[in-house]
N, C-alpha and C positions, 0 to 999 in steps of 0.2 A: 383385729378384733375391737369392734365399737366400744368404747367407754361404754358406762354404766348411765348416765346422764343423758351421752346421746342414744344409746336404744330410747331412750322414753319418756325426751322430750317433746314428744307427739301429746303426749296422756297427759306432762305435769300441768295442773291446779284443773284439772278434769271438774266441773261441776258439778257432778250427773250419779254420782255418788264412787264408791273403794273399786267400785267393777272394772276401770278402764286401767289406771294403773297397776293395779297388784296382778292381774290378768298378764302385765304387759314384761310387769320385772320377774313375775317369776316366772316365766314361762323363758326367761334373759338364762335365770337359775339356771333351769332345769336341757337349755336350748345343746343344742351336740358343743355350737361354737362356745359355749358360755362355760360354763360347772362343771358339766358331764366328762363323766370319766368311766371307760370298759374297766367294769369289778375284777375279768377276767386274769387276772393280772397276768398269769404266766400257761394260764392252760391250753396256747396252741400252740408252743413251741417244746422239740422234745428235749431240748440241750439248750441250758441256762449259760451266758457268757455276764461276766460282769459289767461289759460296756449292756446289757440288757435291761441290766438292773439300774446302773447309772442313768439311761434314759427313763426308765422310769419312775426314776429320783426327779429326776429335773422335771416332771411332767408333774411333778405332785409340789416341788417346790413353787411353781409355776402358776398351777388353781387358788396355792395358799397366797400368795403373793397377790394374786387379781379381786381374792375375798379382803383381803387389807383393803386395794383402795376402793372397792366398792363402798366399804361402810365409811370412807373419807368421803366419797361422793355424795352415797345416802344423808351422812350431815349437814352435808352443806344443801341439797334438794326442797323444794316446797311441797314436800309431801304432808301431811299432817303427820306428828305427834307418836299418834296411834298404827301410821300407816309402817312409820319407817323404824317402832317396835318390832310388829309382827314380821316385817323383811331382816332385821337383826338376827331376829332367832331362829330364822330361818338358815339365814351364810351363819349363824354360829354352829347350829346343829353341823353345817355339810362342814363345815372347815373340822370339827374334830371328828368325825368322819373320815375326812383323810387325811389327818392324822395320823389315826390311829391301823388306815390303809399302807400311809406311807414306813409308819415302825415296821409293819410287818412284812413288808416287801423280803427282804432276804428269810423270812420264814416260811413265806409260801416256793420260794426260789427253790429253797432246801427238797421241799418236796415233789421236782420236777429234777432233782440229783445236783444237786447245786451244792460244795461241800461249805460246812463252816467248824469253826472252829468250835470247844465249848463252850468254849469265855464269850465267841459272838451269839451262838445262842440264849448263852444265858442275858444277856445284857440286854439284847430287843424284848426275849420274853418278858424283862420286867418293865421294861418300855411301853411295850402294851395291854401289859396286865394294870400299867398306872394309871392310859389313860385310859382302859376300858371302866378301871373305878372312878374316873370322876362323873362317865356315864351312865354305870348302873351298877354302883356301889362295889364290895368289896367279894371276893369268894364264896360261895356258901359256904365253904367250904371253914370259914375264919369264924362264921357268926354261928355258935350256939345251939341258937334256937331256930334259925333253918336247916341247921345239918339233922338237927336230933327231927324233925316235922317230916323232914325225907324218908334217914332211915325210917319211921317208925309211916309213914307209907308206901315203904318197898316191903316192908314188912309185913303188914297186914291185907298188902295185895296178895302175897305170897300165902300169908294162911287160907286164906277164902278162896281163891284160886289151884293150891298145890294140887290138883286130882287131874286137871290138862297136862302136868310133865311127866317124863318117865324120872324113874330110876336115878338116871344116872343128871338129869336135869334138874331134879330136885337139889342133890348133893353140889352139882356147879354153881346154881344160885344163890344154896350157903356158903359156900367158901367166896361166891365175889362180896356176898355183905359180913363176912368176917373181916374180908379184906378193906371193907368200908368201916372199919372198928364200930362194930354192929354185933357183939361177940353173945349178949344174952336172950337170944333169937334160938328158941326149941327146935332142934334137927329132928319134928315125929312126924308122921302121919297123920295125924289127930286133930286133924285139922279141920272147921265149916268146908259142906259139900256148898257147889251151887256160885255165881258171883255175881248174879241178880235176882231178885223174884220179883222185877217191875216185869207185868205179862209185854208194858208196848216194844221189852228191851229185845222179847224174842218175837216178836211181829217184825216180817221184810214182807216190805212189800213189791211185786212189781214195777218195772222201769217201767212203764207207761205211769202210774199211777203215781212214781217220785211224779217224774215229770208233770201232771197234771196237775198237782201241788201246787207246785209251786208259780204254775199259769193262770190260776184260781189266786194266788198271793198278790203277782203282777194285779190284777183284774180286779179287788179286793181293793187296794188303796189307791188305787186309778194308775198308776207310772207306764200313761202315756207314752207309746215304739216301742217298750221293754220287750223280749223274748225269753227264754228259754236256753238253753244250745247246749246238749248232750257231746260232750270231747273224748274222741277216745287216745287224746296224750298227754291227758292232765289228769292228777289222781287226786286233787283234793276242788273240795267245793268252793266257787270264790265268786267274785265279780268282776265285771269288765267295760267299765263305765263306759271307756271309748265306743263300744260296741251297743250300748248298752243291754249287754247280756247277762244274767245270773246261767256262769257256768259246772254244771255236772258233771262227775267225775264219769263218763261210762260204768268203769271195773267194779263203781263201788257202791251203784244204781242200789243193788238185789242183795248189796253184803251190808248198807248202814240202814240201820234197825229204824224203826217208826219216830220214837223217842228222841234218835240224833234227826232225824229229819223237820220234828220239831223246832226242836234246840237251835236248828238250824236259820229258821226262819226268825230268830233273834239277833240269830250272830251277826249271817253275812247280810239279811237283809238290812234288819235293823239299826244295826249299828254302822256296816261297810254304808249300805248304800244310800238309806239315812243324810248320813250326814253328807257326801256328797253331793246329793241330790241339794240340798239345805244349802253349802257353799256355792253352787250354780246360783240362787236365785237369791243370796245376802252377798256374798262379799264374789262371786261369779268370778271364782277364782280356776274353778273346775283343778284344783289341787288333787292331784294322783300319786301322791312322792306317797309310799308306803310308811307308815307312821306305827311305832313300837307302839306306843300310848296307846293306840286305836284297841289293838290287839286284848289289851287288857277291862278294857268297857266292852269288849265284845266275848272273853269267858265269862266275866262277871254275871254277865245277864245270863248263863248259863246256870251259873251257880244258884242265882234268881228267881231262874226257874222250876225251882223245887221246895225255895224255903223263900219263905219270905227275910228281908235285910236283916234285920234285928235278931237272926238267928244263925246268919251266916259264917258260917268260921272256914277264913278260908285253906284252905289245904293246899298244901305242893302243884303246881300244874304239871302237866308232863312236858314241857319246858325243862322247871325249876327242877325236877329228876333228872332227864337226861344231861342237862348242865354238869347236876353235882357228879355224875358218873362219870363222864370225860373229865373233868377235875382230877379226880382218882384215878383214872387208870389209862396205857394211850391206847393207841387207835384202835390197834386191832381185838381189845381185851374190854375195851366199851362196846364194839359191834356187837362182842359175844355175851353181854351180859344185858341188852338191849334187844338181843334176838329170844332172850328167854324174857326180859319181861314184857315184852311185847304176845307173845305165845299164852302168858296171864292175866294180860288187860284185855287181848279181842276175843270178838267173839268164838265159837268153838268151829264155825266154819268159814272162817277165815286160812286162806291153804297158807304155807308157812314159807315159799317163794312171794305174799305180799308181802308179810313178815322181815322177810329179809333182807329187801328191797325195803321199807320203812325203816329196818335200824341201821342200814347203809345210811339212807338218804339221812338220818335225824343225824347220826355222828358224822357223817362232811357238815351240818350247820353249826354242829357247835365246837366242831374241831378246826373252824374257820380261823384266819389268822394267827396262828399258834402251828409251830411243829405237832405232829403226828407223832414226837420221839417223845413227847414229853405229855404229860399230865395235863396245864392247865387246858381251859376250854374258854373260847367265845361266850362273854354271859351276855348278851342282847337277849337270848330270849328269860333271861332273871326278871326282867323286868317286866314279866306277864302278869307274875306270881305278885310282888316287889308294890306293883302300883296298882293289881287287885285291892293287896291290902292297903293300904293308903287310903282307899277311896269307900271298902267298906268301914271302916272305923272312923272314916266322916261323915258318913250316912248315920253310922249309928251312933254321936253323939253331937248331932244335931235334929234341930225340931222336920215333920214334915213339911212346910213351907221351905227353907235351905235346902233339902233335897232335890224337893221339887223344879229350884230355879237351880240347882248345878243341871239338870239333866235338860231342862230347855236351854239354857248356856252350852253344854256339851253337844247337843242337837243343832246348834244352832247354823255349825257348819264346821266340816272337817278341820278342824284345829289339833296341832298340839296339846299335850294338859300343859305347859308353858303355857301358853296361848289363849289359854280357855278364859282365863284374868281377864286378858283384852277381851272378853263381850260387852263389859258392862260402855267401857269408851267408844266401841265400835258402834254402837245406841248412838250413843252421847254425843262425838260427834259426826258422825257421817250417814246422811239421809238414806238407811233403809230399810222398804217393804217385807214385813216377814208373814204377809197374809197369805203365802202361798205357800210355806211351810211347812214339813211333812211332820207328825210324829208317832211312835207307836200303837200299835193300836193291841200291843202283846197277846196277837194271836196266838203264838205257840203255848201259851201259859193254858188261856182259853179253851182249845184243842187237848188240849194235854190233861184238863182237870175234867169236860166232858166225854171224853172215849174214857175214861177210868169213871165214868160213870155218876159223878161227882156233877149234885145240883149248885151249878154258878151263876150268881145272880149279878149287877152290876153293883150293889147294896153291899154283898158278901165280897167283891174284891176289893172297893172300898176298905174293909176293915180288913180284910187281910195283909194286903199289899200297899203301902203308902204312893205307888207308881201310878195305881187307878182313882189317884186324890181325884185329879183335875180331870177325868171323864166325865161328863154332867152322866151324859146317857150310849149307847150304841145304839142306830139311827135304824130303822125297819131293816133299810135298804143294809144297813152293816150284818145283821142278824141272820138278812136271806143267807147272805154270801157264808159266813158260817157256817148257816147247816147242810148247805149244799158242800164246802166241804167235808161235815160230819158225810153224809150220806157215800160222797165220794172214799171216803177211809173204809165206817165203817159196812162191808157188805156184808152177805146173811152171812158168814159163818166164819167166823176167826179159826184161829190153829183151839183144834178144843172146843170149838162152840161157846167159848170167851174170851173175854178181855180180863 
């Protein structure tokens, strides 16, 4: 395999900006002959031998050694200091992830039938959890405030939605809560009815109308060459940047409320898509790795959908809650509890098959890296809530100008949280044209307010929410597009002839 400097020698000292060096360096890190590793470990094998484990251990040792060598070569390269910092952060992230993977090999093998002693299992569980603590902080169960917030949320969900459960399910849910040391909840039926009185939550559009909304969103922001693709093989809304597609899960289009669709405008398009688009214009990296830190901002936009940033109190996300459950239950009981949790949480028209599938998928996700015979869970998803809390506190403790500068830097490119603070150096050290960058118009929130028949003016938005401070005015063209979307959504007869 080529050495790092040999791989990038043709792009060293490139004066046209950051684009060429970073593109090739990141491609090297991602390349199948570089640092890429199949993360499915033993999924394709029926019987796992010690030899299989040894070979995989050697593979990770080799890759970790390569990372060390790249760091040495990077130090001696002619790249600018800010470029070196950015690449070093990426390498450190990959290295930590590989250390977790390597430590979890025996635990993954156990799931495929490989026998571990109790001493071995505990040794690797401790090692994996120690590494996870470095990356994602300690378990929720060890932090009193986080544990309390999760238990309170589980209680509130039950109190508001328990009429969706039969008597046996209610009893089972409450028993699980008691197991989680939440004994003060009252096991009565005297709870509030209903689960959300917001009319937009009760409205579900046809598949054609949902597709039309996203197509008009692409048109509104002039995302040339992008398209909407309805996929019957996926379960979530997503962005596929290599094909320039917004992916819509066919099975969920008519089961997703209008309010949720509008939230996804901000989540999928104005975090994931815009950050990637701007990366291609600034750093020209086409950075397509999954960034956990990006998800906290995407879910934070949903919190800001209803509230001003000054009023937001971060509640534990679904990721935080399910991770906590997995910390305290074994594999089967995690699925059992999550089925009840999703039944409480989901709209009434959600099928039980869909609920079972989601509970299983989520359990597999949070139980990764650890033995299904133990309680501990992968804390990757916990980062969503923890980083949201950090950003909310940052916003609430700073003035409007500081908040806006953070957002401008956040949308500068698809960067990890640690790299956002390098943007100032990017601007000072490298020639970058920011004239073509896109920034959110927060169209989801505008439509949301309009559909509730509220008078929404630019002056009102500026007063209501700091995000609109820098938008001097919406052009006539944009206003017409907004009206077009409104007309498409608001047909003559709503459910019960009203919103």
